[in-house]
N, C-alpha and C positions, 0 to 999 in steps of 0.2 A: 504494500500500500504506500503510495507516495504522499507527500505532504499536501498536494493538491486534492487528494481524495478524502482528506480529513475535513469534515464540516467546520470544525472550530477554527482551522487555519484559514479557510475561505471567508468565514464570518469575520475574523480578525482583520484580514486584508481589506474586506469591503468597508468595515468601519473605519479603518485607518484612512482610506481614500475619502470617505464621506466627511469625517470629522477633523482629520489632521491635514488632509490635502498633501501628505508627504509619505507615500508608501515606502520610500527609502529608509525611513526610521523604523520600519517594521523589522523585527528580528526575533530571536529566541526570548529575549527579555520582555519585549512587548507582548508576545504570545503567552508567556507564562503569567504576566500581569492580567491579561485579558481573561484567561482561564480562571485565575484566582478571583477576579471580579464577578464572573458568572457564578462561581460556586458561592461566593459571599451573598450575592443577591438571592440565590436559591435558599441559603440559610435564613436570610431575613424574611423571605416569603413564608417559609415553614414556621418561623417563630411567631408569626401572627401580628395583629394590630397592637396589642399591649406588650410591646417589646421591652424586655429587660435583659440584663446580662445573662441571667440564668436561662431564660427562654431561648436566647440565641445560642448559647452553648449546647443546650439540650437539642435544639433543632440541628445544629451542625453535627453533633455526635450521632444523630439519627440518619444522616445521609449515607446510604448504602448503594454502591454501584450507580451513582449519579452520572449520567452521560452528558458531558458538556459539549457534545458535538463530535463524537469520535474519540474522546479522551475521558475515561471513566475515573471517578474518584470515590473513595470510601473513607468514612471517618467513624470514630467510636470513642468511648471513654479512654481507652488506652492507645488510640490511633489518631494522632494529630497531624500526620503527614499528608494524608489524602491519596497519594500515589507512590508506588515504588518504581515507577518508570525512570530509567536512566538512559541517556543517549550520548554517544560520543560525537563531538563536533570538531571538525578540522578547519582551521583558518589558514589560508594560504599566505605567502609572504606579502602579497598585495592586498591583504585584509579582506579577502572574499571567503565566504563559506564554501568549503569543498563538499562537505556532507552535513 
């Protein structure tokens, strides 16, 4: 599966074009932030209208296999990482992503 086939990557790039007008700034850091924002919004939605710290933490800990657009995350009382995905990125001498 290429990055173009992952919905969250396409969604991130579309939003970068719409709101930032600079797709060149898009990269792994902005994609990670975009996914984190989507997950946080899901946690806020699940916490409900009477938001408290406790209701937010409980909502986040209840997220199981949440699909952020081809990237799944899971949380729990003992799991605050969300994902165990690790990828190797190679940056060339001219500062371009090789993989």
